[in-house]
N, C-alpha and C positions, 0 to 999 in steps of 0.2 A: 741529180737530174733524172736518172733512170728510175729511182724510187717514186718520184712524183708522177712520172709518166705511167708507171704500173698502177699506182693508186687511182689515177684518173681513168684508166681503162677499166679497172675493176668497178669503179663507181658507175661508169657508163653502161657496163654490162648489167649491173644490178638494177639500174633504172629501166633498162630494156625488159628485164625479167618482170619487174614490177608492172610495166605497161601491159605485158602479156597476161599477167595474173589479173589485172583490173579488167581487161577485155573479157576474161572468163567469168566475170561478175563475182570475184572473190576479193572484194574491196578491202576488207580488214587485213587479209594476208598481203595484198598489194601494198598497202601503206606500211606494213611492217617491213617488207622487203626493201621498199624505197628508203626507209629510215636506216636500215643496215647499210645500204649502198651509199648513203651520203657520209658515212663515218670516215672512209679513207680520204675523201676530198677535204673534210673538216680538219683531219690530222695534217694534211699537207699545208693547208692555209695557216694553221697555228704554228708550224715549224717543228712539230714533234717528229715528223718523218725525217727531216734533215738531221735533227739531233740523234735519232736512233741510228741513221746511216753512219754518222760520224763515230758514234759509240761502237757500232758493230765492227768497224775496221780499225779500231784503236787498240794497240797492244796494251797500253796502260789501263784502258777500261777492262780488258779481259783479265789482267793481273788483279785489278780491284775486285772483280767478281770472284776470282779464285780465293783471294783473302777473305772475302765475305763468306764464301762457302766453307773455308777452313774454320772460321769463327763459329759458324752454325754447327759444324761437325763437333767441335770441342764442347759447345754447350750441350749437345745431345748426349755425348759420351759421359759428361759429368752428371747429367740427369739419370742415365742408366745406372751408373755406379752408385749414385746416392740412393736410388730406389732399392738396389740390391742390398745395400748396407742397412736399410731401414730408416733412413733419415740422415740428417747432417751429423758429422762427427762431433762428439762433445768436447768442450774446451778442457784445458787442464784443471781449471777451477771447478768445473762441473764434475769431473772425474774424482777430484779430491773430496768434494762434498758427498758424492755417492759412496765413496769408500768409508767416510766417517759415519754416515748413516747406517751402512751395513755393519760396521763394527759395533755401533750402539745397540742394534737389534740382535746381534748374534748371527751365527751361520744359519742360512736357510736350509741347507741340506747337510746335516752333521756328518754323514758318511761320504761326502763328496771327495773327489780325488785331490791329491796333495797340491797340484799346481793351482787349483782354483781357490783353495783356502790359504795357501802359504805354508811356511815351515811348521813342523810340529804335529802334523796330523798323519795318521796312518790309515790305510784302507781297511775296511772290515773283511774278515775272512769269509769265503763263500760258504753257504750252509751245506752241511754234509747230507748226502743222499740216504734216505732211509732204505733199509733192505726190503721192506714189504711192498713198496710202491712199484707199479709197472714203469717201463722205460718211457712211454709217451707222456705220463704225468711229470716225469723227471725233466723232460725238455722244457715244459712250461715253468717249472720251478726255477730253472736257470734264468729264464726270461724275467720272471718276477723278481729274482735277486738283482738282476741288472737294473731293472726299473726302480727298485727300492734304493739301490746304491746311488742313483742319480736323483732321488727325491721325487720320483713321479708316482 
């Protein structure tokens, strides 16, 4: 009952503002204000305001909104995790097919570390530093050796 009274008062005030705006010869703005001011009365007449008032004071409705919020949060978390991984996780069948294809083609980086290739491979020794080179070039050769080790 209170919500209907408030909506009626808001509509009456809006129509008053529309009349003042029309008196100032701003008819387009006056019609727009009148249209906005009729919305609350229309909502009261259709029963939307009563439904909203019943929903606002219902603990079950608030619990439902909380569940919907939790579902939305879970969807967003899964999207963030999926984007960080670079897509969806491959199935077991897809992983087996990828492993078979890699075995047929051979190793992409022959000097890669043992865990990526499996048993039986040993890492290459680091290149020895020549005595005639200055220290600054030696730093870059270490970086080059690391990059070559990873196949880059």
